[in-house]
ROPAVEX-241762 format. One record per atom (N, C-alpha, C): y, z negated, x. Coordinates in steps of 0.02 Angstrom, whole numbers, plus 50000, padded with zeros to 5 digits. Example, Ala and Ser with C-alpha at 12.3 -4.5 7.8 and 13.67 -1.06 7.14 Angstrom:
BEGIN
497164961050660497754961050615498354961050660498884964650642499474964350684500024960650645
This chain:
BEGIN
569204402955428569834402555459569864406655518570494408055544570484412355607570184409755664569964413955706569614411755766570124407955810569954403455847570404399255894570394402855960570844399856000571084402556066570514402056120569984396956111569534395556156569094401056163569114406256127568664412056138568044411556091567524415056106566944415656062566504409156056566354407455999565874402355991565174404256022564834399356043564154400656071563684402756013563294407556024562694409155977562054406456009561744402855980561114399655994560454403555975560074405656020559464409556006558864405856026558304407656007557664405056022557204410256059557454414356095557114420256125556594418556177556664412256201556144409156242555824402956216555834402156151555484397656106555844390856122556444390456149556834384656149557574386756136557974382456113558674383356092559064384556154559334390656160559774392256222560424396056206560914396156239561504399756230561324407556242561464411656199561294418856206561494421556269562094420756294562334423556357561924420256424561554415456418561184412756469560384414056468560204418356421559524419856416559414426856449558984426956497558844433056543558344437956503558524439856441558124443656395558574448156357558354454456348558814458956299558704456656231559224453256204559164450256136559834451356105559934453656043560504453256000560414448555946561034445755928560984440355876561624439855839561534438455775562134436455728562044429755702562594425655698562564419155670562684419955593562674414155558562724414155486563404417555462563904415855492564554418555475564584427055479564234429555534564244436555544563774439755494563234436455476562794439455432563114439555358563524434755346563814434455274564354439355266564694441055324565244445855326565064452455314564384454155321564074461255312563834462355241563864457655201563674459055128562924462455130562504459555162561814462755163561384459955119560994464355079560494462055030559814459955063559674463655120559074462255159559164465055231558584465555267558614467255341558834474755341558674478755289558924485755289559624486555304560004482855282560754483255283560954480855352560564478555401560734475655466560384480255518560214486655501559944490655550560294493655607560934491355613561314494155673561584488355710561314482155703561594476755739561404476055810560904480255833560654480855899560564488155924560704488955986560594496156010559854498356004559674504055993559054507255991558554503555938558944501955878558584498655824558674502855763558154504655731558104507855667557704504055612557984503355551557604499855500557664504655435557084507255414557064511855354556564509155310556664509955244556174507955197555694513955185555074511555165554524515755147554234514355078554294519055035554034518254967554254511754939553784507454926554104501154877553844494154912553944489354870553704482554888554064479854956554644482254970555014479155020554684481355088554394487155090554054489555151554514492655201554434491155260554934493255314554604497655372554904502555392554764505455456555304503155504555104498955551555634496255599555394498455666555944502255700555844505155767556274501655815556064499255873556474497155930556264501055991556744504356016556604508356071556124513456070556094516256006555604521755991554884519955978554824513055976554124510655953554064508255886553664510955843553654509355770552994510755734552954508455674552444509955628552674512855566552484518555546552694522255491552234523555434551994517155410551434517455358551454510855317551284510455257551214505055214550504502155218550044505355256549374502855259549284496055296548964490955264548974484255292548414483355341548004488055347547484488055399547774490255466548344492755464548734494755521549274489255540549194486755606549664481555626550374484155641550874480955622551594483455639551644482755719552044487855739552234487455812552844483855831553244481255782553804476955795553674471555743553674464855775553474459555737554044457355699553984454455638554464451755594554294444355586554764439755609554554432655604555114429055556554844424655519555244420755471555164413555492555674410355512555614403155536555094402355581555034407355632554494407255678553774409155657553714411055593553044413255571552964420755569552494423555607552344430455611552074433255542552394438655521552154441955455551724447555469551064447555443550584452555465550654459555438551094460155392551104467055358551824469455353551904476355355552584479455352552774478355277552364477555231552564476055162552864469055154553454468755125553824462555116554244460955177554214465655232554614464455297555344465455284555564468455225556284469055218556544462055188556614456855234556764450355207557464449955182557574445855131558194444855112558564440055161559154440155176559484437255229560014431355204559994430855142560404425155109560204418555140560624414355158560474407055187560204407655259560204413755289560024413955360560514410655402560214406855454560674403555502560764407955561560264412555578560364417355630559804422455617560004428255648559524433955655559534436655724558974436855754558854438655823558444444955826558644449555870558244455455883558094455855956557484454555977557194454556038556904461656056557184464856107556984471756121556504471956179555964476156173555514476556222554894472056208554334473256239553744469456221553834461656234553594458456184553634450556186552944447456185552504450556226551814448756220551664441356250552104438456290551994432256318552104426556271552714425556244552894419456203552804420356135552824426856109552744428256035552084431456018551774434756061551104436656056550944443156021550474442455976550124448555948550554453355913550494460155929550804465455899551544465055895551854462755952552574463355961552744468356017552354473756019552374478656077553054481856088553464482856028554084485656031554664480956033554474474756010555024469856010554904466155943555414461855917555354458455864556034456255829555974454755761556564452355732556424445355702556814440755721556694433555704557214431155658557074429455597557524426555547557384419155549557994415255558557894408155555558354406155501558154401855454558534399855399558794392655405559374391055373559704384155373559204379555355559274372755380558844367255364559284362255321559024358055290559374353255238559864348955285560424347755258560974344355298560944337155274560634335355220560664328155197561254326455162561754330555152562354329055114562364333855048562624330754993562744334754939563204340254946562984346254928563384352254934562984359054928563354364354927563004370854919563514376554907563274381654885563714387254868563274391954820563704395554780563394400554737563834407654742563494412254740563834419254744563614424054695563964427254663563884433154614564154439454642563694444254644563874450954672563784456354620564244460554606564164466254552564364472154593564004477354593564084483854631563914489754590563944495054628563754501854601563074501654575563004506054523562324507054489562144500754465562604496654431562394490554402561944485454448562154485654507561874480654551562194473454529561744468454520561964462354502561494456054536561804453354581561454448054625561714441754614561294436954604561444429954600561094425954655561484422354703561224418954754561504411754753561094407054774561354400054772560934395754818561244390054849560854385454889561204378754873560784373754868560974366954848560634362354898561094358454936560874353154974560904346254939560454342654942560404336354905560604330654957560814325054927560954318954967560324316555000560374314455059559804310955090559564304455057558874303255063558674297255028558254293555082557994287455065557594283255107557984282255177558584280155169559034278255229559114284655275559134290555242559264295755278558634299555313558054296355289557434299355321557164305555284557394306555224557124312255182557744316655164557734322355185558274328255160557924333255127558274336355077558024342055039558574346655021558324353155011558774358254991558284363354949558664367254911558364373254884558754379454876558554384854898558904391054897558564395954848558954399954809558664404754766559084410954762558754416554755559114422554743558794426454687559194430754658558884435854609559334441954618558954446954633559294453354650559034458454598559514461854569559354466254515559864472654515559614478454492560034484254487560084488154554560584492854553560684496154616560274502654620559944504754564559564511154566560034517054565560024520854622560444526154629560184533054616559494532454590559234538754568559254539654493559264546354463559264547254400558704551854387558154550054356557534554054345557674558854282557724565654294557864569554249557324571354202556674569854223556104570754181556064565454129556114558854155555994553054109556684550754080557224553754098557964552354074558074544654087557994542854148558044535154160558234534154234558714529054239558824527354309558224524654348558224525954411557614523654457557894521454522557494517254553557644514554617557994508254620557964504454569558284497854567557864492354601558204486854609557844480754635557754476054576557194472554583557084466754527556724461854571557054456954604556724452254647556914445354638556534440254632556724433354628556394429554684556754425154720556444421154772556754414254770556284409854770556554402954770556184399354831556574395354868556344391854929556564385254935556194380654913556404373454928556174370854993556534366655023556374363655090556474356255087556044352555120556064345655127555934343155196556404339655221556284336955298556184329755296555614327855327555424320555330555584318155404555984313055406556124310055473555574304655476554984305955505554484301355509554714295255557555014296655605555294291655653555904294255693556174291155734556754293555776556524299455816555894300355834555674305255875555214310755839555014309955775554624314255742554974317055678554934324055665555184326955604554674331755575554624331855511554164337255483554574340655426554604347655437555004351655388554514355555353554504355055287554014358255246554474363555198554234369855203554594375255164554104379655120554284379355063553874383655012554284389554988554034395754987554304401754972553904404454905554234405554856553984409454801554404415954789553984421454797554294428254786554034431754727554434433754687554134437654624554594444454633554254449654654554574456454661554344461454610554684463554567554524468554515554874475254528555114476454587555464482254606554984488054601555154492954559554664499454558554624502854626554104506754633554014510454699554664515254701554844515654768555444519754780555354527054763555794530554725555624536754708555634542054768555264547354761555234552354809555364559054770555624563654805555754570454781555434575954824555364582254801554964586754834555414590754883555134590854944555394595054997554974601255018554544602654974554004607754979554294614754994554084617855051554324624355072553854628955040554104635555034553734641155000553154642655039553084640655104552524642155143551934637655129552104631555098551514627055091551214629155035550574625855019550104627154970550404626854898550804621654884551044620954821551764623754815552014627054868552634630054871552754635354821552254639054798552254644554754552314642454679552224636254664552204634454594552934633254569553274638154563553954638054537554474635354579554374636254646554834633754695555004626254689554524622854701554484615554692555014611554724555114612654785555554608454832556274612154843556724607954873557404609654885557434607754961557904610355002557994608155060558304601155065558224598155117558554590855125559234590155113559544595755132560314596355126560564596055055560144596655007560354597054930560304589954905560784585854922560804579354909560784577554829561114581854795561174580454719560504581354689560124586554711559384587754689558974581454701559044578854764558594573754791558784566754763559354566054731559484559654695559374560554617559014566254597558824566954530558114569054530557684563354539556934565154544556674567554479556134571154483555784574354418555104571854408554884566654445554244564354437554124561354365553464562354342553404559654271553144553054256552914549754309552594542654301553144537154313553074532654270553414526254285553034522954346553374522154400553074519954456553044512254462552724508454420552744501854412552424498554471552674492954496552484489454551552614481554538552164478054579552334470854584552104467954648552384462554667552164459154727552394451554708551874447554717551964440354706551654436854772552144432754802551994428954861552094421854853551594418154881551724411054889551614408854963552054406154987551994404255067552194396455076551874393055115552034386455129551964385255206552544382955234552554381555305552684374555324552344371655373552444365355399552674365755476553284363555493553544363655554553644356355584553204354155621553214347155649553454347155724553934343155734554224341355801554164334155824553954333455883553884326555912554134326555984554694322555988555014321956052554634315656089554124317856134553764312356164554034308956229554634312056240555034308656298555604313756312556064310956351556704315056358556454321256398556634327156361556504333356386555764335656375555424331956333554684334156326554534334156248554324339556222554254340856145553544343656134553274341156080552684344956054552874347455986552724353555971552924357355910552254360255883552154358955816551604361955781551884365655724551694372055717551894376455660551374379255626551264378055557550734379755524550954383855458550624389255443550854393155384550244395755345550334396355278549814399655238550234403555187550084410455190550484414655152549964419155109550054419955045549654423355006550044428954967549804435154965550224440254930549694444054882549884444754820549474449554778549974455154750549784461254753550224466554741549844472654712550244476754675549964483154648550534487954645550364494254654550874499654648550654506254625550954509254579550864516054557551334520354600551094525554629551474529354675551284537154662551784540754641551724547454627552064551754688551584554654730551834557354794552054564854786551944568454734552044575754734552764577654729553194572854698553854573854698554114578354641553634580554595553844585654541553614582854472553834586354417553704584454351552914584654336552594590154363551864590554353551484584654396551044581254366550704576054398550144579154446550294579654507549844583254553549464578054590549804573054616549444568254659549754561654651549344556554635549604550054626549054544654639549294538654655548804533454670548954526854633548474523054623548574515454601548294511454659548674507354683548434502854744548514495154729548024492454700548014485554694547734482254759548104477354786547934474754850548074467154850547754464354898547844457354910547764455354982548244451455013548214449155084548434442355084548014438555124548244431855137548244430755218548604426255240548594424955312548664417255326548404414955375548484407755397548564408355471549154404855495549284404255564549414398155585549274395455648549404388855677549554389855748550094386655767550354386255837550444379155859550184377455915550304371155944550694372456011551194369756017551674371556077551884365156112551934365256179552224360156217552814362756258553324359556255553924361756297554174355656340554234356956404554424351756449554914353556500555364348656514555874349756562555694345356628555534348656684555324344256741555854345756793556484344756774557064346656827557104354156842556884355656895556954362856916556484367156881556024364456845555514368756808555564367656735555594372156691555564372256619554914375656602554484372456558553854374556540553804375556470553544381056444553314382156372552564384356375552154380856338551444382256338551174381356270550624384256255550404382856180549704387056168549434385256112548854388356084549084391156019548754397355995548914400555938548214403155904548284402555837547694404555799547974408855733547644414355720547884418055663547254421155630547274420755563546664423055520546994426355458546744432155445547004435655384546424438855353546434440055281546004444355245546374449155202546154454755194546424460055150545964463955114546114465455054545724469455010546204475054975545934480954976546244486454940545734490154895545974491454841545574495254790545884501054762545974505854803546404512254780546094516854733546404518854683546174524654642546644530454650546274535854660546704542254682546574547454628547154550054605547194555454551547444561954580547014567554571547264573954597547224578854540547834581354516547884586454465547754582554403547934576454394547844572554331547134569154326546664571054365546054567454362545804563054418545404558054410545264553454464544764556754507544894557154573544474561154617544164555754669544274549354654543974543854695544574540654735544354536054773544834532154813544464528654864544844523554892544514519454940544444512254921543924508954935543824502154925543744499454997544144494355011544164491955084544314484955084543924481355128544024474355145544084473855223544504469255244544584467855315544764460255324544494457955378544634451655399544814452055473545344448555495545654448655561545744441455587545494440855644545684433955679545974435455749546434431055773546694431355833546734424455865546544423855930546604417555969546944418656028547334414156048547764415356110547954408256143548044408656210548334403556251548904406956287549464403356294550044406256327550444400956368550834403256414551234398556448551804402356485552384399756496552884402556533553204397356570553294397456636553724393156677554344396056706554844393256702555494395156727555724390256784555784392456839555834388656903556564389956934556974385156929557614386256962557524384757038557434390157076557264390457148557784386957188558424388957183558944386757219559594389357189560064384757180560724386957155560644390257086560864396157076560804399857017560174404357009559734404557061559204408757070558574406257030558284409656988557694406856948557154412556944556534409856940556024413756939555614411856875555364416756835555024415856773554324419156773553844415356768553164417856762552834415656705552454420356664552184419256609551554423356590551234421856541550664426456520550364423956454550014428056420549614426356362548924429856368548474425356357547734428756351547514428156280547394433856252547174434456179546544437356163546304435856110545664439356079545784440556009545754447455998545834449055927545134451955899544984449355843544344452255807544494454955738544164460055716544214463355656543494465455631543424463455567542804465555533543034468955467542834475255456543014479255406542454482455369542544483855307542034486955260542374491355212542134497355205542464501455153542014507055127542254510755077541874515955047542274519754994542144525654976542474529254923542144527054864542584526354806542404524454741542844526154687542614526154627543044527354567543024521254528543424521054469543414515954424543914510254433544014505854389544504500254393544324495054449544774490854458544664486254517544064481854510543914479954446543344475154435542704478254416542694485354410542094488954396542024495454432542074494854498542024501154541541314504154540541344510754547540754514654548540594518254607540134516354649539994519354707539384523854711539154526654648538564530954643538714537854640539284539754647539554547054644539184550654705538964556954698538634560854745539164561254810539804561054794540334561454849540484555154882540204549454850540424542954877540034541654948540374538854994540084536155057540314529155064539914525055108540164518455123540074518055198540484513455225540494513055295540694505455308540504503055370540744496255393540174491355382540334485255398539844480055391540114476455331539674476355278539834473255213539464466855206539644461955176539254456155165538684457655112538114453555112537614454755067537874454355001538344450454983538614449454917538924456154896539364459054938539704465154926539214471154916538674471354958538214476954954537844476854889537664470954869537284470354804537704471654739538344469054744538754469454682539144476154677539274478554733539694485154732539334491554752538664490654773538264496554788538354499754852538724495254896538774498054970538144499355005538114503755051537544504955096537824503155168537434499455209537604498055273537684505155311538274505055345538424511555381538654510255447539294513055469539594512555531539684505155547539604503055610539734496255630540464494655616540624490155576541284488255559541584482055589541354480255649541554474555680541734476155753542384474155772542574475755840543004470055865543044468755926543514464055954543804466856024544424463656042544794466056098545044460256132545034459656204545384454556241545884457556280546414454156298546984456056333547414450956368547544451256428548054446956460548684451056468549264448456440549884451156446550304446956487550534449356548550964445356592551684446956582552114441956612552794443356619553054439956681553434442956718553754439756780554444441656778554894437256791555654439056790556014435756841556584437756866556964435056916557714435656888558044429856891558754429456864559184426156916559774427456913560354424756954560964423556914561144416556908561754415156869562284413356915562864416956916563434415056959564034414556911564254408956904564844407456860564684410356789565074415456768565024418656702564584424656707564214426356754563804432456761563134430956766562724433856729561984432456735561644439656752561274439756810560894445856829560144444356817559804449156792559044448056781558664454256787558024453656802557564458756811556934456156790556434460256753555844457756729555314463556724554744461556729554194465856710553664462156660553534466056601553144463256549552704468056519552164466156484551724470056449551684468156376551534473556336551394472056266550764475356243550494472356188549794474556167549844474956094549584480656063549394480555993548664482155982548354477755942547634478355937547384485155904546774486255921546454492055879546284490255815545904494255783545704492355711545324497855677545314497155610545034501655563545484504355514545324509755487545764513755437545574511555372546074508555338545944506055268545974512455221546234517755238546124523855191545634528455218545224526755261544714531755284544234533755229544134540155220543714542455169543014544755192542894543055255542194544655284542104540555345541484540255370541384536055435541814538955492541964545855490542324548655548543054546155545543334545055483544044543555488544104535355485543494532155472543604524955465543784521555532543544524355589543644521655655543054518455683543144513655730543764510255755544244515155804544874513355802545274516055858545494510655901545664512455961545774507756015546484505056018546544499456059547204496256061547654501056100548334500056094548854503356133549244497856170549454499856230549844495456278550484498456301550954493956322551604495956349551714491856411551984494456466552164491456521552934492456526553314487256532554044487656531554404485056591554754488756631555244485956685555954486056659556264480556666556934480056639557424477056687558014479056686558554476256731559184475356688559494469556694560094468956653560644464056679561234463756642561764459356663562074456556598562174450056598562604447656542563254444456578563814445056543564394442156576564914440356526565304434356543565864432256503566514433556544567034435456520567604436356551568234434356511568834432856545569434431756510569404425656463569204420056495569054413856461568614414856396568124418556402567554419056354567884424156298568354427656305568634431956259568304439256263568024440456316567644446756327566914446256351566444448656314565704448656338565484455656342565174456756397564904463256417564104461856442563664465556402562914464256417562734471556422562274472556479561994479056493561324477956512560854483256497560204482756515559914490556524559394490956566559074497456577558374496256583557954500756554557244498656543556864505756557556214504256577555754509456595555104507856568554834511556520554184509456485553694515256488553064513156503552474517156502552034515156448551924519856397551574518756332550854522056342550344517856336549714520156349549294520456284548854525156274548394525256218548754524856149549334527756140549704527156082549334529156019549414525355971549014526055909549464531155867549164536455850549484541755806549164541955740549494541055681549214541555620549374548755600548864553155578548964559755558548664560555491548984564455444548744565155377548474572355371547804572855347547494579655343547234580255267547144586355248546854587155174546104584855177545924581755115545254579255111544974580955040544344583855039544064585754969543914579954926543844573954951543624568254912544254564754889544714563154936545284558254924545884562154917545914568954920546494572754911546854573154983546994567555018547154567555085546824562355121546794562755190546514556955223546964555555285547094549155307547434547555366546914546655418547014549055477546624547855535547074544655589546804539755621547184536555678546824538355743547224541755784546954544255853547364540255907546974538955953547214536356018547384542656063547844546456044547894553156069548394554056126548854549156136549454550756177549584545756225549984547456275550324543356322551014545456320551454540956330552204542456329552554538656385553154541356397553684537456439554314536956402554584530756400555204529656364555704525256410556214529056426556704525956472557374525056431557774520756450558474519856412558874514956442559454514856415560024511056427560354507956367560614501556371560954497756319561554494356339562024494156293562664490456308562874487056249563164481156255563424477256200563984473556222564554475256188565234472456214565534468656155565844462956161566264459556108566934457456145567404458256110568044456656136568524453456081568874448356100569384445656065570104446256086570434452356073571064453656111571644448456088571624445956024572074441356004571694436855953572014430855942571724425755899571564429655829570984428955806570834431655736570564437855737570614442055792570324449155797569754448755843569184451255814568574452855852568364459955850568244462655908568054470255907567324470255944566874473855919566224474055945565994481355957565544482256003565274488556014564534487856045564094491956013563414492356046563224499656055562864501656104562664507856118561934508356153561594512456127560844513356149560714520856170560414522356227560214528556246559444527956260559054532956232558384534056242558154541456271557744540856318557414547056343556704545556318556444547956273555714546456252555364553056244554774553556279554424559356272553664557756282553254562256254552494561256272552324564156336551954560856377551664563256433551084567356421550684565656367550154569456353549884568056282549734573356245549484571856171549074578656161548384577856164547994583456151547574582356089547364587456048546974587555994546534593555993546184594755946545694600355941545864603955880545844610755879546024614555826545714622155835545674625755779545394632355787545804637455831545474641355864545844647055900545894652055849546494654455846546714659455787546624666655809546554669255864546434676255880545964677155939545834683255957545434685156022544694684555998544274684856056543554685356040543304678256027543674672456039543434665956022543694663455956543984667955915544374666255853543814662055804544044656655784543634652255745543324646555777543274646555844542994641455881543544636155893543354630655922543854625255934544114625456003544734624556007545124623956071545574618156077545774616756134546254611456149547004612656128547314608456087547964609956068548414604556097548924606456135549444603056170550044600556125550024594356097550574591856061551024587956103551074588356166551544584556210552244585956194552364592356165553084593456150553344590356085552894587656050553254583755986553644578256004554124576555959554554570955966554254564355942554374558655977554244551855952554634550955889554324547755840554714545955780555214540955790555774541155752556254536255759556454534055829556564539155865556804538055938557374542655955557934541255917558484545755935558794544956001559064549956031559374549356096559964544356101560394543556049560914539656052560954535555984561074529455994561214524955937561824520955953562214518155902562734514155921563074511455859563534506655870563984503555816564634501755844565144503255811565834500155830566054495455766566194489555780566404485455721567044481355741567374478655692567944474355701567974469555637568274463355657568384458655605569114455155617569504455155577570104452055582570254446655526570534440755544570614435655494571374433455500571744434655451572404432555448572564426355406572844421355444572964415055414573494414655370573454412855301573964412955255574244405855242573914400755279574124393955271573844390655215573824383855212573544380255153572844381655148572444382055200571714383155204571574390155162572034394955173571864402055141571884406955196571514412155194571534417255238571284424355210571524429355239571274436155220570814438455282570224441055267569794443755317569634451255303569694455055358569494462255354568934463855405568384467155381567814468755413567704476255407567474479155457567214486455454566764487255510566234491855500565804493855556565624501255542565574504955591565414511855593564794512955641564244514355612563624515455654563414522855653563134525055711562924531655720562244532155751561944537955739561294539955765561314547455780561084549155835560984556155844560344558755815560214565355809559694567655766558974564955792558524563255748557914561055765557404562755709556754561555729556224563955686555954557455648555794558555579555464552955549554784554955526554484560755550553834563355537553434564455600552804564155599552394565155657552394572455678552454577255632552384584055642553054586555654553324586755716553974590755733553944597955735553254600655736553184607655730552904608555662553174612755619552934612855555553084620155523552774621455467552864627555432553484627055388553764621355372554364620255339554964622055379555394626355350556004628755384556604627555331557084623155355557104618955413556524612955398556444609455446555984603955448556364597855415556124595655353556494590055320556414583455354555924583255399555874576755431556254575355493556674580355503557184579055561557844577155529558044570755542558714568355519559204571255562559714573855540560314576155580560704570455604561214571755643561684566755665562014563355605562014556755604562344553155552562814547955572563244545955532563694540755547563894537255479563814530655482563954527355416564484521955424564944521655378565514517955383565434512255324565524506155342565484500355290566124495755304566394493255250566944489255258567024484255200567444478755214567574473555164568244470055172568564467955112569164463255121568924457055086569144451155113568974445155079569544440155083569694437555021570194431655012569754425455017569964420755056569554414855070569994408155066569704403455029570024397255030569494391755045569614385855045569154380555066568564380455017568674382054956568144381654910567874388054877568274393154892568204398854851568344405354892567994410454881568144417554909567954422854863568354428754864568174434154834568244440354881567724444654870567724450154917567664456954879567924461854912567794469054888567504472454951566934475954939566594478854995566304486354981566224490455025565964496855019565434498355072564914501755057564394504255106564284511855107564194514355164564194521455165564834525155129565384522255153566034524655123566164531955129565874535055183566014542655200565424546455160565014543255122564524546655083564124551455125563794548455180563394552755217562664552855186562334559055191561684560055168561174561155221560544557655206560044558455258559384555555222558834557355251558184554855221557944548955261557724544255230557484538155258556774538155275556384542055231555634542655241555414549455214555034553155256554794559455237554044559855260553624562955220552874564155238552764571455227552534574255274552304581355280551544581255270551304582155214550614580955194550144586655216549594585255251549084590155258549174595355312549744594755353549824599955396549314600155454549014605755466548474606655517548724611855560548414611855624548654616555678548074620355710548254625955727547834630155772548154631755834547884637055874548184638855934548004646155947548334649555988548164656956006547724655956068547374661456082546944661356139547354660656202547984663056205548354663756263548694656356281548834652356227549234646756236549004640656196548954634656229548824628956188549354626056149549884629956141550404626856099550264626856027550404621355987550164620755919550514626255874550064629355829550324633955782550104630855712550614629655667550454626655602550134632055561549544629255533549094634155491549034632255421549194626555396549144624755334549524618655314549794617755251550134612655235550104611755154549994605655129549954604755058550644603955024551004598955043551724598655019552124593755057552754592955047553154587655077553574584455033553714577855045554104573754995554524568555034554984565455013555414560955049555884556654997556204551955033556684548154993557344548155026557884550154992558494550655022558904543955014559384543355060559774536455059560234535955002560504529554994561004528654942561664532354961562004534754906562704537254918563174531554933563814533054933564324528154942564234523454886564264516554902564234511154848564744506154860564984502754809565484498254811565344492054773565664486354786565504480354753566014474754762565924469754716566364464154723565934458154721566064452754759565714446954765566174441254760565954436154722566324429754712565874424354736566164419554778565734414654798566174408254798565794402654770566104395754759565654391054805566004387054839565684381754887565894375154858565414370754864565484363754838565184358754877
């Protein structure tokens, strides 16, 4: 129904691990409530990549893998041995992998985007920020809703949630949510004469809440995810200057959108992902203003994917990657209100194991692959105290001390998953392997594969609340642990590499005006990025290509963000967010051959500090509006639209390349989405469109095997070699209809 005259309803967030009004939290956080999420007709987080300034969410290949960037800090890889730079949390649980991070958002109560390092209260590997998805809990009353969506390219989605009546005198409440996503494949493979790029995902999530007593509750959630979505297609961007560029002109420029939505790859890129997850969320109110919370989760994922990377009909380079990852996490937290002081403190434990048995095929034959095991543990103690010094002046002091441990074992191998052969003359092994693995798989003890790191990440903040205006300033640090390279093809590329850190200074204001009809939030930040982990892909005679992680760079990232919401008249809401980034490397050096002069052929220092940081556009923003017109008798019409824009930015590490033009540079883009909804008390029907202006851009590009030299006179990088380039283009304009029934 239309918005009422009292202005905006409060949005409640948990940015400080307790429920607070968004406008009263001295942290840079953006949030959507359930109604706002539903109005955007989003299948997953990918469709919500413009809800906050300086936020980019792109898919990478398959299995729901996401490259999420906040303020220019991101991870651009599917490899699970690499920790994400932006944490994704589901109901407070940290997800250890970028795979599966494109969460579905049906039945979400809220989505929060916390910008900047969150090393104190949320902990490990939230160096760039985090996205927190919180789902609705059981109501204890019979009810629910079912929605059917049909859209372009035979998209057909079924979503439903059922709340059951409470039993045992209201002590036990239960609900179940389920979604099935199918279709939507916007590629047509001209070699296989078949549509590609569709979704095929089933997720079922039952929840039971036990009211143990008036002061104790336990919420148990089980998630079953069955994802059979094939690997996302890629097409060739190979330039004539690259090694494979002469084989019949394999690639086309990124601007040829029609070509890039008609892939020519010959393999069916079958993929599957199966996840079982169970979460226990226990809350005990031990006294007024004092709570103990225990959050325990176990999550197990088994997956496999065929990926053809060459982007052409000839099968030049492809892999089969069967993988398994499980994680266990436990957090015990105390929250207390001591009048002028509010305290959050806790203990955290995380344990995961990961196995990858990659088989690599080059020009149709198996050339080997990597066999990799990793276990990771993390221990932490944390606390934050917020002290109301006097009046509206408050001081916040917090910190987290953590210890991360990783043990890794790997080697090059051929053969199927259960019968690997490590006896090839080209095979090497490295890392600390268990006696069982050594005897059964033929490993030879090699490079020390155990490493640990400790770090204290502090936060100090000062805020001043005066009527409807909040001023705040803070200093915080973030930490992303070091590790080992799960795709290393030799002891040299195996690692370990070191952790990276960020120091962040931030200043902001949040304000409400005109009887809560206008909200204006501003923030400015200054970040120093140290020992930045750079993943670089090189040619390799054994594995075809090899990824090497270097702690090669320091960077400075400064910026400004604005978020404005206004309600000019009842029923009309207008929103605007804007982000500005000034991101550059302070230093990034490498070694490469000198190409001329008397020292030609010897190694010299190459200066890569002029490269661009990935997914760090100078400008990002969104303009949106929602208008609801009351038709009477519990009926209304709602109109929604949003236009989001990004200035040119890089999605590849090599911003200097032999490709001309560089396909990894995304040009300025602007996307328009909109919807019209007829709503009654029990029923609604909507028509919606996404990317209505039919903008074309690449979401993911890899420039494979580019190497650099330098001249005797200058350390500037000169590209000397490249194998090929490939990428995935975005969906064209799409439209759909959704029918929803509430009961």
